[in-house]
C-alpha positions as CSV (number, residue, x, y, z in Angstrom):
1,M,-0.1,0.0,0.1
2,V,2.7,2.5,0.8
3,N,4.6,1.7,-2.5
4,L,1.2,2.2,-4.4
5,L,0.6,5.4,-2.4
6,L,4.2,6.8,-3.4
7,R,3.7,5.7,-7.0
8,F,0.3,7.7,-7.1
9,I,1.9,10.7,-5.6
10,N,4.9,10.7,-8.1
11,A,2.6,10.3,-10.8
12,N,0.2,13.0,-10.0
13,A,2.7,15.6,-8.5
14,D,1.8,18.4,-10.8
15,K,-2.0,17.9,-10.1
16,M,-1.5,17.8,-6.3
17,N,0.7,20.9,-6.4
18,E,-2.0,22.8,-8.4
19,F,-4.7,21.5,-5.9
20,L,-2.8,22.7,-2.9
21,L,-1.8,26.0,-4.6
22,R,-5.6,26.6,-5.3
23,Y,-6.7,26.2,-1.7
24,G,-3.7,27.9,0.0
25,F,-1.7,24.9,1.6
26,I,1.2,26.0,-0.5
27,S,2.6,29.2,-2.0
28,A,5.0,29.6,-5.0
29,A,8.2,31.4,-4.5
30,G,10.1,31.4,-8.1
31,D,10.4,27.9,-9.1
32,D,10.0,26.5,-5.7
33,F,6.9,25.6,-3.6
34,V,6.8,26.9,0.1
35,I,4.4,25.5,2.7
36,A,1.8,28.0,3.5
37,W,1.4,27.4,7.2
38,E,-1.2,30.0,7.9
39,G,-3.5,28.6,5.2
40,I,-2.9,25.2,6.3
41,I,-4.1,26.2,10.1
42,N,-7.0,28.3,8.7
43,Q,-8.3,25.5,6.7
44,A,-7.7,23.0,9.4
45,M,-9.5,25.1,12.1
46,G,-12.4,25.2,9.6
47,Y,-12.6,21.6,9.2
48,V,-12.2,20.9,13.0
49,T,-15.0,23.3,13.8
50,A,-17.4,21.7,11.2
51,L,-16.3,18.2,12.4
52,L,-16.7,19.3,16.1
53,S,-20.4,20.9,15.2
54,N,-21.5,17.7,13.2
55,A,-19.9,15.4,15.9
56,L,-22.1,17.3,18.6
57,T,-25.2,17.1,16.3
58,I,-24.9,13.6,15.8
59,T,-24.2,13.0,19.5
60,Q,-27.5,14.8,20.5
61,W,-29.3,12.8,17.9
62,V,-28.1,9.4,19.0
63,Y,-28.6,10.3,22.6
64,S,-32.3,11.6,21.9
65,F,-32.8,8.4,19.9
66,V,-31.5,5.9,22.5
67,L,-33.4,7.7,25.3
68,T,-36.5,7.7,23.3
69,L,-36.2,4.1,22.4
70,V,-35.5,2.9,26.0
71,V,-38.3,4.9,27.4
72,S,-40.6,3.6,24.8
73,V,-39.9,-0.1,25.3
74,A,-40.0,0.4,29.1
75,V,-43.5,1.9,28.8
76,S,-44.6,-0.7,26.2
77,I,-43.7,-3.4,28.7
78,Y,-45.4,-1.8,31.7
79,S,-48.5,-1.3,29.6
80,L,-48.6,-4.8,28.4
81,F,-48.6,-6.0,31.8
82,E,-51.2,-3.8,33.2
83,K,-53.4,-3.6,29.7
84,E,-56.6,-5.6,31.7
85,K,-56.3,-3.2,34.5
86,F,-55.9,-0.1,32.4
87,G,-59.1,-1.4,30.2
88,G,-61.1,-2.0,33.4
89,Q,-60.4,1.4,34.7
90,V,-61.2,3.1,31.3
91,K,-64.5,1.2,31.2
92,K,-65.4,2.1,34.7
93,V,-64.9,6.0,34.0
94,M,-67.0,5.4,30.8
95,Y,-69.8,3.8,32.5
96,S,-69.8,6.5,35.3
97,V,-70.4,9.1,32.5
98,F,-72.2,7.7,29.7
99,S,-75.3,5.4,29.6
100,P,-74.8,1.7,29.2
101,D,-76.0,1.7,25.6
102,T,-73.5,4.6,24.7
103,C,-70.8,2.7,26.4
104,A,-71.7,-0.6,24.6
105,S,-71.4,1.6,21.3
106,I,-68.1,3.0,22.1
107,I,-66.5,-0.4,23.1
108,F,-67.8,-1.9,20.1
109,W,-66.2,0.7,17.6
110,M,-63.0,0.5,19.7
111,R,-62.9,-3.3,19.1
112,R,-63.6,-2.9,15.5
113,S,-60.9,-0.2,15.1
114,N,-58.3,-2.7,17.0
115,R,-59.4,-5.5,14.4
116,V,-58.9,-3.3,11.6
117,F,-55.6,-1.8,12.3
118,S,-54.1,-5.1,13.6
119,G,-55.4,-6.9,10.9
120,F,-54.2,-4.5,8.4
121,I,-50.7,-3.9,9.7
122,S,-50.0,-7.6,10.3
123,G,-51.5,-8.5,7.0
124,K,-49.4,-5.9,5.0
125,I,-46.2,-7.0,6.9
126,Y,-46.9,-10.6,5.7
127,D,-47.9,-9.7,2.3
128,S,-44.8,-7.6,1.8
129,M,-42.6,-10.3,3.1
130,I,-44.1,-12.7,0.5
131,M,-43.7,-10.3,-2.1
132,G,-40.0,-9.5,-1.4
133,V,-39.1,-13.4,-1.3
134,L,-41.1,-13.9,-4.7
135,C,-39.1,-10.9,-6.2
136,Y,-35.8,-12.2,-5.0
137,V,-36.5,-15.8,-6.2
138,C,-37.7,-14.4,-9.5
139,M,-34.4,-12.2,-9.8
140,R,-32.3,-15.2,-8.9
141,I,-33.9,-17.3,-11.6
142,F,-33.3,-14.9,-14.4
143,K,-29.9,-13.9,-13.0
144,M,-30.7,-10.2,-12.6
145,E,-28.2,-7.8,-10.7
146,F,-28.8,-6.5,-7.3
147,P,-31.4,-9.1,-6.2
148,E,-31.0,-8.7,-2.5
149,L,-31.2,-4.8,-2.7
150,I,-34.0,-4.6,-5.1
151,S,-36.1,-7.3,-3.4
152,C,-35.6,-5.5,-0.1
153,I,-36.8,-2.1,-1.7
154,F,-39.7,-3.9,-3.3
155,G,-40.8,-5.5,-0.2
156,V,-40.5,-2.7,1.9
157,T,-42.4,-0.2,-0.4
158,N,-45.0,-2.8,-0.7
159,I,-46.3,-1.9,2.8
160,V,-47.7,1.2,1.5
161,P,-50.9,0.4,-0.1
162,F,-51.7,1.0,-3.9
163,F,-48.6,3.2,-4.6
164,G,-46.1,1.1,-2.8
165,P,-45.7,-1.6,-5.4
166,I,-45.4,1.0,-8.1
167,V,-42.7,2.8,-6.4
168,G,-40.8,-0.3,-5.7
169,G,-41.1,-1.3,-9.3
170,V,-39.9,2.0,-10.5
171,I,-36.9,2.1,-8.2
172,G,-35.8,-1.4,-9.2
173,T,-35.9,-0.7,-12.8
174,L,-33.9,2.7,-12.5
175,L,-31.3,0.8,-10.6
176,L,-31.2,-1.9,-13.4
177,L,-31.2,0.7,-16.0
178,I,-27.8,2.0,-15.1
179,V,-26.4,-1.5,-15.4
180,N,-28.1,-3.3,-18.1
181,P,-31.2,-1.7,-19.8
182,T,-32.3,-5.2,-21.1
183,T,-32.6,-6.4,-17.6
184,A,-34.4,-3.1,-16.5
185,I,-37.1,-3.9,-19.2
186,W,-37.5,-7.6,-18.0
187,F,-37.7,-6.5,-14.3
188,A,-40.2,-4.0,-15.1
189,V,-42.4,-6.8,-16.6
190,M,-41.7,-8.9,-13.8
191,A,-42.5,-6.3,-11.2
192,L,-46.0,-5.7,-13.1
193,V,-46.7,-9.5,-12.9
194,L,-45.9,-9.6,-9.1
195,Q,-48.1,-6.5,-8.7
196,Q,-51.0,-8.0,-10.4
197,L,-50.7,-11.3,-8.5
198,D,-50.6,-9.4,-5.1
199,G,-53.4,-7.2,-6.0
200,N,-55.6,-10.1,-7.2
201,I,-54.7,-13.1,-5.3
202,I,-52.2,-12.6,-2.6
203,G,-53.3,-9.2,-1.0
204,P,-57.1,-10.0,-0.7
205,H,-56.4,-13.6,0.6
206,I,-54.4,-12.3,3.5
207,L,-56.1,-8.9,4.2
208,G,-59.6,-10.3,3.4
209,E,-62.2,-7.6,4.2
210,T,-60.0,-5.8,6.7
211,I,-60.4,-2.4,4.9
212,G,-63.6,-2.9,3.1
213,L,-62.6,0.2,1.0
214,S,-62.7,0.6,-2.9
215,A,-59.5,1.5,-4.7
216,F,-60.6,5.3,-5.0
217,W,-61.1,5.7,-1.3
218,I,-57.7,3.9,-0.6
219,M,-56.0,6.2,-2.9
220,L,-57.6,9.4,-1.5
221,A,-56.7,8.4,1.9
222,I,-53.0,7.6,1.0
223,L,-52.8,11.0,-0.9
224,V,-54.4,12.9,1.9
225,G,-52.6,11.2,4.9
226,G,-49.1,11.3,3.0
227,G,-49.7,15.1,2.4
228,M,-50.4,15.6,6.0
229,F,-48.2,13.2,8.0
230,G,-45.7,11.8,5.6
231,F,-44.8,8.1,5.2
232,A,-46.8,7.5,8.6
233,G,-49.7,9.0,7.0
234,M,-49.4,7.0,3.8
235,L,-49.2,3.7,5.9
236,L,-52.1,4.5,8.3
237,G,-54.3,6.8,6.2
238,A,-56.1,3.7,4.7
239,P,-57.1,2.0,8.1
240,I,-58.1,5.4,9.6
241,F,-60.1,6.1,6.9
242,A,-61.8,2.8,6.9
243,I,-62.8,3.6,10.4
244,V,-64.1,7.0,9.7
245,Y,-65.9,5.5,6.7
246,A,-67.5,2.8,8.8
247,L,-68.7,5.3,11.4
248,I,-70.2,7.7,8.6
249,K,-71.9,4.5,7.1
250,A,-73.2,3.5,10.4
251,F,-74.7,7.0,11.2
252,V,-76.3,7.2,7.5
253,D,-77.8,3.8,7.9
254,F,-79.4,4.3,11.2
255,R,-80.8,7.8,10.1
256,L,-82.3,6.2,6.9
257,E,-83.7,3.2,8.8
258,K,-85.3,5.4,11.3
259,R,-86.9,7.5,8.5
260,G,-88.0,4.2,6.8
261,L,-85.8,4.8,3.7
262,P,-83.8,1.9,2.0
263,R,-80.0,1.7,2.8
264,E,-78.7,0.4,-0.4
265,S,-76.7,3.0,-2.3
266,A,-77.8,1.7,-5.7
267,R,-81.5,2.9,-4.8
268,Y,-80.3,6.5,-4.7
269,I,-78.7,6.6,-8.1
270,N,-81.9,7.8,-9.7
271,A,-83.4,9.4,-6.7
272,P,-86.2,10.6,-6.0
273,T,-88.0,8.6,-8.9
274,S,-86.0,5.2,-8.0
275,L,-87.2,5.2,-4.3
276,N,-90.9,5.0,-5.0
277,L,-91.5,6.4,-1.5
278,K,-95.3,6.5,-2.0
279,E,-95.6,3.0,-3.0
280,E,-93.3,1.8,-0.1
281,K,-95.5,3.8,2.3
282,K,-98.7,2.1,0.9
């Protein structure tokens, strides 16, 4: 290594002298070069100051991250140990404030929210793992470059509904385009096939009726959630909107049933003639 370094210095001496002159590390005195100690000290002080500032910032970030992680884990463990007691205390307060029917409704919707969130998060994680493994196996079979990296990206981005698989496919295609355009085209076709497989077979089988939303509402929830809360909003926008949608639907159905009107949305497409309210009242 020393010999190679000396050869490199001898071969690039002129370029190195030009670089040192430009940044004030040496000065020219006739045909000789003189070390400019003042320039070296000033440059070194600037680098040291920037290094210390960055080191302080990184240290503060690491300390904050570790402290938050430790506190979060401790709180989570204590919460899990006391969850039945906390649940009983919350219900006790609810029954002391609201009527039994209202408390039953609140508990019902909280349990439904828990099923939607837990089912969606765990289901998307399983689904993304399967898609990542399938992508890796296919890339190995077709001998494509960077199978580990691209499969990991493809699986992680798949966690985000609707847009995730598209983003993963685009990133993988761009990475392969740098190395081999032909392979990039075949990967784009493979990613499209995997997306269709996931959207029509694997995803519905794992998630089932967890969300219960159409593609339009899922896309709207992801756009609004991502615009307001970033990646977390994109990830949790769909289940949150599913709960809001279910609440609004339950309220509307309750009001319609109370007024003696049908609850099917198809009956209202050509309203008021399609409802035939007079005939129904008879």
